[in-house]
Every structure is written in C-alpha cells, then in structure tokens.
C-alpha positions in Angstrom: 74.9 16.3 0.5 74.4 20.0 0.7 76.3 22.2 2.7 73.9 24.8 4.2 75.7 28.1 4.4 72.8 30.2 3.6 71.8 32.6 6.4 68.3 34.0 6.9 69.4 37.4 6.1 70.8 36.2 2.8 67.3 35.3 1.6 65.6 38.2 3.2 67.9 40.6 1.4 66.8 39.0 -2.0 63.1 39.1 -0.9 63.1 42.5 0.1 60.5 44.1 2.2 57.6 43.1 0.0 54.9 41.0 1.3 55.5 37.3 0.3 52.9 34.5 0.9 53.5 30.8 1.3 51.1 27.8 0.6 52.1 24.7 2.4 50.0 21.4 2.0 50.9 18.2 3.7 49.5 14.7 2.7 49.5 11.6 4.8 50.4 10.7 8.3 50.7 13.0 11.3 54.6 12.7 11.0 54.1 14.4 7.6 52.1 17.0 9.2 54.7 17.7 11.8 57.2 18.0 9.1 55.0 20.4 7.2 54.8 22.7 10.5 58.8 22.8 10.4 58.7 23.7 6.6 56.3 26.6 7.9 58.8 27.6 10.6 61.6 27.8 8.2 59.5 30.1 5.7 58.2 32.3 8.4 61.8 32.9 9.8 62.7 34.4 6.2 59.6 36.5 6.1 56.9 34.7 4.4 53.3 34.7 5.8 50.7 31.9 5.0 47.7 31.7 2.7 45.2 28.9 2.4 44.7 29.9 -1.4 47.3 28.7 -3.7 46.4 31.5 -6.3 47.8 34.1 -3.8 51.1 32.3 -3.0 54.4 33.4 -4.0 55.9 30.0 -2.8 54.0 26.6 -2.9 55.4 23.7 -1.1 53.6 20.0 -1.3 54.7 17.9 1.5 54.0 14.6 -0.1 53.1 11.1 1.0 54.3 7.8 -0.6 52.3 5.0 1.4 49.9 4.4 -1.5 50.6 4.8 -5.3 47.3 6.5 -5.5 48.7 9.1 -3.0 51.7 9.8 -5.5 49.3 9.9 -8.6 47.3 12.7 -6.7 50.2 14.7 -6.1 51.4 14.4 -9.8 47.9 15.7 -10.8 48.2 18.4 -8.6 51.7 19.5 -9.8 50.4 19.0 -13.5 47.6 21.7 -12.7 50.0 24.1 -11.2 51.7 24.6 -14.7 49.0 27.3 -15.5 49.8 29.0 -12.0 53.3 29.2 -13.0 52.6 30.6 -16.4 50.4 33.3 -14.9 53.0 34.0 -12.2 56.5 33.2 -13.5 58.1 34.2 -10.2 56.1 31.7 -8.4 58.5 29.0 -6.6 57.2 25.4 -6.5 58.6 22.9 -4.3 57.9 19.3 -3.4 59.0 17.6 -0.2 58.0 14.4 2.0 58.3 10.7 1.4 57.3 10.6 -2.3 60.3 12.8 -3.3 62.8 10.8 -1.2 62.8 8.3 -4.0 65.5 8.9 -6.5 63.6 7.8 -9.4 60.6 10.2 -8.4 63.0 12.9 -8.1 64.6 12.3 -11.5 60.9 12.1 -13.1 60.1 15.5 -11.7 63.2 17.0 -12.8 62.7 15.8 -16.6 58.9 15.9 -16.9 57.6 18.8 -14.6 59.8 21.9 -15.5 57.2 24.0 -13.3 59.0 22.5 -10.2 61.8 24.4 -8.9 63.2 22.2 -6.2 62.7 18.8 -4.5 63.6 18.0 -0.6 63.9 14.7 0.8 62.2 13.8 4.4 65.2 14.6 6.4 66.3 17.9 4.5 64.2 20.5 6.2 67.6 22.3 7.2 68.6 22.4 3.5 65.4 24.3 2.6 67.0 27.8 3.2 69.9 26.8 0.6 67.2 25.4 -1.9 65.2 28.5 -1.8 68.2 30.6 -2.1 69.2 28.6 -5.2 65.6 29.4 -6.6 65.7 33.3 -5.8 69.1 33.4 -7.6 67.8 31.9 -10.7 68.8 28.5 -10.7 66.5 26.4 -12.8 66.3 23.1 -10.5 67.7 22.0 -7.1 67.4 19.0 -5.1 68.4 17.3 -1.8 67.0 14.0 -0.9 70.1 13.1 1.5 69.3 11.5 4.7 70.2 13.7 7.6 70.4 12.9 11.2 70.0 16.4 12.7 66.4 16.3 13.1 66.0 20.1 12.4 66.3 20.8 16.1 66.9 24.4 15.4 63.6 25.1 13.6 60.7 26.5 15.4 57.5 24.9 14.0 54.6 26.9 12.9 51.8 24.7 14.8 48.3 24.3 13.3 46.9 24.1 16.9 47.4 26.1 20.1 46.6 23.3 22.5 47.6 19.9 20.7 51.1 19.6 19.6 52.9 16.5 17.7 56.5 15.8 18.7 58.4 13.3 16.6 60.8 11.4 18.8 62.1 9.1 16.2 62.4 8.7 12.4 62.7 6.0 9.9 61.9 2.2 10.4 63.8 -1.0 10.6 61.0 -3.5 10.1 60.5 -3.9 6.5 56.9 -5.2 6.4 56.6 -6.5 2.9 53.8 -4.2 2.0 55.4 -1.0 3.5 57.6 1.7 1.4 58.4 3.6 4.8 62.0 2.2 5.3 63.0 3.1 1.8 61.8 6.8 2.1 62.2 7.5 5.5 65.5 5.6 6.3 66.4 3.4 9.2 65.3 4.1 12.9 67.1 7.2 14.3 66.2 8.4 17.7 66.2 12.0 18.9 68.3 12.9 22.0 66.1 12.4 25.0 67.2 15.7 26.4 65.9 17.5 23.1 62.6 15.9 23.5 62.2 16.7 27.1 63.1 20.4 26.6 60.7 20.7 23.6 57.8 19.1 25.7 58.6 21.2 28.7 58.4 24.3 26.4 55.2 23.3 24.8 53.4 22.5 28.3 54.8 26.1 29.6 53.2 27.6 26.4 49.9 26.1 27.5 49.7 22.8 25.1 47.3 20.2 26.8 47.9 17.3 24.5 51.5 16.1 23.4 51.5 13.3 20.7 54.7 11.5 20.7 55.4 10.3 16.9 57.4 7.6 15.2 56.9 5.0 12.5 57.6 2.5 15.1 57.4 4.7 18.1 57.9 2.1 21.0 61.4 1.1 19.5 62.6 4.6 20.4 66.0 4.5 22.0 67.4 1.2 20.5 70.0 3.0 18.5 71.0 5.4 21.6 74.1 4.9 23.6 72.3 6.3 26.6 70.3 3.4 27.2 67.2 5.5 27.3 64.0 3.2 26.5 60.5 4.4 25.4 59.1 3.6 28.7 61.8 5.5 30.5 61.2 8.4 28.1 57.4 8.4 29.0 58.3 8.4 32.8 60.3 11.4 32.4 57.7 13.3 30.4 55.2 12.2 32.9 57.4 13.9 35.6 57.1 17.3 33.9 54.9 19.7 35.9 51.5 20.8 34.3 48.1 19.9 33.3 48.5 17.8 30.1 48.1 14.2 28.5 50.7 12.2 26.7 49.7 10.1 23.7 51.9 8.3 21.2 51.6 6.4 18.0 52.1 4.1 16.1 53.2 1.2 18.0 54.5 -2.2 16.8 53.4 -5.4 18.8 56.8 -6.9 18.7 58.1 -3.7 21.0 55.0 -3.8 23.1 56.6 -4.9 26.4 55.3 -5.6 29.8 57.5 -2.8 31.0 55.6 -0.3 28.4 52.2 -1.4 29.6 53.2 -1.1 33.1 54.2 2.4 32.3 51.1 3.3 30.8 49.1 2.2 33.9 51.4 3.7 36.3 51.9 7.2 34.8 49.0 9.5 35.4 49.6 11.7 32.3 50.1 9.1 29.8 46.7 8.3 28.1 44.7 4.8 28.9 44.8 3.9 25.3 47.0 1.8 23.2 46.9 1.7 19.4 48.2 -1.8 18.5 48.3 -2.5 15.0 47.3 -6.1 14.3 47.2 -6.1 10.5 46.0 -9.6 10.2 44.8 -12.3 12.7 46.4 -15.3 10.4 49.9 -16.3 11.3 50.4 -17.5 7.7 49.5 -13.9 6.5 51.5 -12.2 9.2 54.6 -14.2 8.2 54.1 -13.1 4.5 53.9 -9.6 5.7 57.1 -10.1 7.9 55.4 -8.6 10.9 57.8 -10.7 13.3 55.1 -11.6 15.7 52.2 -14.4 15.8 48.6 -13.9 16.6 49.2 -15.8 20.0 52.1 -13.5 20.9 49.7 -10.3 19.9 47.0 -12.0 22.2 49.5 -12.4 25.0 49.9 -8.7 25.0 46.1 -8.0 25.0 45.7 -10.4 27.9 48.4 -8.7 30.0 46.5 -5.7 29.4 43.0 -7.0 30.2 44.2 -8.6 33.4 45.1 -5.2 34.6 42.1 -3.4 33.4 39.4 -5.5 31.4 37.9 -2.3 29.9 41.2 -0.9 28.7 40.9 1.2 25.3 42.5 -0.6 22.3 42.5 0.3 18.7 44.2 -1.4 15.7 45.1 -1.3 11.9 44.1 -4.1 9.6 44.8 -5.0 6.3 42.1 -6.9 4.2 43.0 -8.9 1.1 46.7 -9.3 1.4 47.9 -11.2 -1.6 46.2 -14.6 -1.7 44.5 -14.3 1.7 42.1 -17.2 2.1 38.6 -17.2 3.6 40.2 -19.1 6.5 42.9 -16.6 7.0 40.5 -13.7 6.9 38.1 -15.6 9.5 41.3 -15.6 11.8 41.2 -11.9 11.7 37.5 -11.8 12.4 38.1 -14.1 15.4 40.6 -11.8 16.9 38.5 -8.7 16.5 35.7 -10.6 18.3 38.1 -11.5 21.0 39.9 -8.2 21.7 36.8 -6.0 21.2 38.6 -3.0 20.0 37.1 0.5 20.5 37.9 1.3 16.9 39.7 -0.1 13.9 41.4 1.6 10.9 41.1 -0.8 8.0 42.2 -0.9 4.6 41.8 -3.1 1.4 45.4 -4.1 0.5 47.0 -1.7 -2.0 50.0 -2.8 -4.2 52.9 -0.5 -3.6 55.7 -0.7 -6.2 59.2 -0.9 -4.5 58.0 -3.3 -1.8 58.4 -7.1 -1.6 54.6 -7.7 -1.6 54.3 -6.2 -4.9 56.1 -9.0 -6.5 53.6 -11.4 -5.2 51.0 -12.7 -8.0 47.7 -11.9 -6.2 44.9 -14.7 -7.2 42.3 -13.2 -4.9 39.6 -11.2 -6.8 38.8 -7.6 -5.9 35.2 -8.4 -5.4 36.0 -11.0 -2.7 38.4 -8.4 -1.0 35.5 -5.9 -0.9 33.0 -8.4 0.3 35.5 -9.1 3.3 36.0 -5.6 4.1 32.1 -5.1 4.5 31.9 -8.1 6.5 34.7 -6.9 8.8 33.1 -3.4 9.2 29.9 -5.0 10.0 31.3 -7.1 12.8 33.2 -4.2 14.2 30.1 -1.8 14.2 28.3 -4.6 16.3 31.2 -4.7 18.7 31.5 -1.0 18.9 27.7 -0.6 19.4 27.7 -2.8 22.4 31.3 -2.2 23.6 30.7 1.6 24.0 27.8 1.0 26.4 30.4 0.4 28.9 31.0 4.0 29.3 27.4 4.9 30.2 27.0 6.5 33.6 30.7 6.9 33.8 32.7 10.2 34.1 35.2 11.0 31.6 37.9 13.8 31.4 37.8 15.1 27.9 40.0 17.5 26.0 37.5 19.9 24.0 39.0 20.0 20.2 36.1 20.8 17.9 32.6 21.9 17.1 30.2 19.1 16.6 29.2 18.6 12.9 26.0 16.8 13.7 24.4 18.9 16.2 24.1 22.7 16.9 25.2 24.0 20.3 27.6 20.8 20.8 31.2 20.4 21.1 33.4 17.4 20.7 36.5 16.2 22.3 38.6 13.0 23.0 38.7 11.3 26.4 41.7 10.0 28.1 40.7 6.5 26.5 40.9 8.4 23.0 37.1 7.9 22.7 35.2 10.7 20.7 32.7 12.4 23.0 29.8 14.9 22.1 28.5 17.1 24.9 26.5 20.5 25.0 28.8 23.5 25.0 30.4 26.4 23.1 33.6 27.5 21.4 34.8 29.1 24.8 35.6 25.5 25.7 38.0 24.6 22.9 41.3 23.7 24.0 40.2 22.9 27.7 39.8 20.0 29.9 36.3 19.3 30.9 34.6 16.3 32.8 31.6 14.8 31.4 29.0 12.2 32.5 28.3 9.7 29.8 24.5 9.5 29.0 24.5 7.6 25.8 26.6 5.7 23.5 26.8 5.2 19.6 29.1 2.9 17.5 31.5 5.7 16.9 31.4 8.0 19.8 29.6 8.7 23.2 27.7 11.6 24.4 27.3 13.3 27.8 26.8 16.3 29.8 29.3 18.6 31.5 29.5 18.0 35.3 
C-alpha cells in the first residue's frame, strides 16, 4: 500500500506554468463513470485541463471495465495503438485505472508487455494518483498501486460531466459472488460510505442546482450492512428525501435478496424518491438461479413484485436478464419468459451469457449451442417488445413530470427526458429546457418511449 505524501504543489512545480491537457476515458458502468469524474478532479487540481482528442493530450488515463473479457480485449487493443502516440510524443504519460487493472495478473501483463504504459491504478486507489503521477514526472519507468483502500476519496472534488445530473456512489464492492460475475474479485467486499458524508455531498449538489441524484453501488440496497451506526438503505433514502430542494432521487443496482418491504414502503412514502425500481431477475428458473448463486427463488422474486403491484398495479419495473447461462434448457428459458409476461416490465436489459475467466461459471462445460442462445434472445426481445408496446399505452392521457436531459435524435424540434417512472419521453421544445423539470401530457406510446406535449 502506497503512502501518499505528494502534495499538489509538488506536482505543479514539476509541470510548471505550461498548459497541460488530459484525456480521460471511462468504460463500463455508471460507477466507473463516477470514478472517472474523480480522476478528472485530481488532474484538475494539479493544473490539467481536458481534451476529447487523445492526440492533444499530455496524459491519457483509461478507466477500464472487467465485466466481460471482450471489454478487456478492447482496452488492450487501444493500449497497443497508443504505442505510436508515445513514439511521437515521448513525454506523454499513459495510465490505466479501473476494474480491469485491479487484477494482479493483468497488472503484471501490462508491466511486461506494454512498455508504453507508465502507471496502473486500482479501483480504490484514486487518492494515490498524485503519487503515481509524481513518479512518472520524476522519470520512474513504471508505477502501480492496486491496493484496496477504504477512504473512498472523500477529499476529491469531481469534475462532473453534467450540470444537473449527478451520480453519488454510496458503497463499493460486493459480497454476493454470483458465479458469472467478476465484480467481487476486482472491486473487493462491500464497504459503505459514512452516511454523513453522503448526506453532505447530496446537500451540496442540490444547493449547486443538481436535479437528479443517482445513488450507486454494486448492490446498492445492501448499503449499511457493514456500518456500526445501524444506518440502512431505506433510512438513508428518508434522510436524503428530507433535504430541501426540488430534485429526484434514483438508485441502482438493487439485489432482490435485499428488496425488503421496508425499502418498497420507503419508495412509495418519499416524494423525492423515483417511483421506479430496477430489480435484476437474471433468470426465471430456480435451477438456473441456484447455479448462478443468486440466493433467491423465482417465487421469492414474484412475492416482491406482488407486494409492489398491490400498492400500485402500474408501478414501473425494469430488470436485467441473462440468456443462455451454461446448459440452460428450453424449459428453464421458458420459465424466464413466463415471468416476463407476468411482471410486464417497462424495459429489460438482456445479454447472452459471456464466459468470464476468473468466475466459477467459467469452469462449467457448456453444451448449449450458440445459435440456440441467439434464437432464445430473439424470442425474448420479441416477447418484451409486444409487452412494452401494449404496456406503455397506460400512460396515454396521463400527466408526467419529466427532467429534460437531451435533444431528440429522431425528430427536429423535440427534446427528450425521463419521467419519475424512468420512462423515456419525447416532446416538442428547445435547448432552453435542458436540465429543467417540465410537466407533459402523454399523447402517444411506442415500445421504447412515450410522446407528449408540455402543459
């Protein structure tokens, strides 16, 4: 573990007064994007500005993802192409951060095979970045810090990509060890931030004008299980809901085993908490769920859904699904389709199983042909498309409060946003609406969004 005794002024003295530019690129999940914003915060503090062109950069940091091996292969390809950049500009500093680099064998592979890389930094070593950068500027050939820290970089001010939507990690790591997932091995065990730090950060964001606060964690609703204070996730939501201001609270990603009645009651009772729950199912088959080590059954999952639907039959639910987990049978796949038809999700995020070295599922000999998995995926998407097409019609004639967050890519003169229910909405408007709440009346529905007019 590195002792970070390097000050901002130490680095600024070496950099001098010249204008230095940084290129930071984050891959993968929203938690990675948030980490990338912290990396930018450190670089800004020592005098770097930012560029979207790697050819202009004096330092390049790739904030990597390790969820799929294809993501790692992509990063290795990018690193390889940067050899020419280094040859053209020997002073260029190249660093790697994120989940991929938290693996010791990856760190060693980079050290041995990619001499153009100057430093490697693990997922929780953002506070070590100044010391790593200092080593590079002093001429050290290669530096690495992939230690697991618990300080959560509370002293780092993020350079946020949006002026009205902010991601706030509330915990890091995961204790679940799903057999298909590498996260516990690269992000470590669950570690919750102190509630007072989270509340302080959110209060400041709201004061700064942020309208959407997205609470993040690999298993966000297990927040607080490691805290002596006894602060639970529902309790934290209620505390944040009590902050003065006009804003909406969202969170992801939830685990069904921690989706308690207390959490659901909190969602309904807190006016600033979005009326939407992303509840990953992964599979509707108990035998597959057991092989995945998901620690709930289809019946237990549906009990949660029933509790929600009894309070509001039209409550918005979304989910994650894995198609073609090793040796998934036709019957097991049909179990998944049955739950999709029963729950009627507003949206699903579905993936064909991808083998990930380092996970338990990677050792399973899979006898299911790839073409069968592809056929199942097409069928699943077809079923969900039919459900969404019909299900979204329930919003027609209803009023929705929407946070405007983009310009429509399909229609000129239209803006887009997400409603309280996390439904994509399109409506006539201009860029002056960006970052504002508007109320719209829904006039039409598609299988992926609704359209309306501003009231």
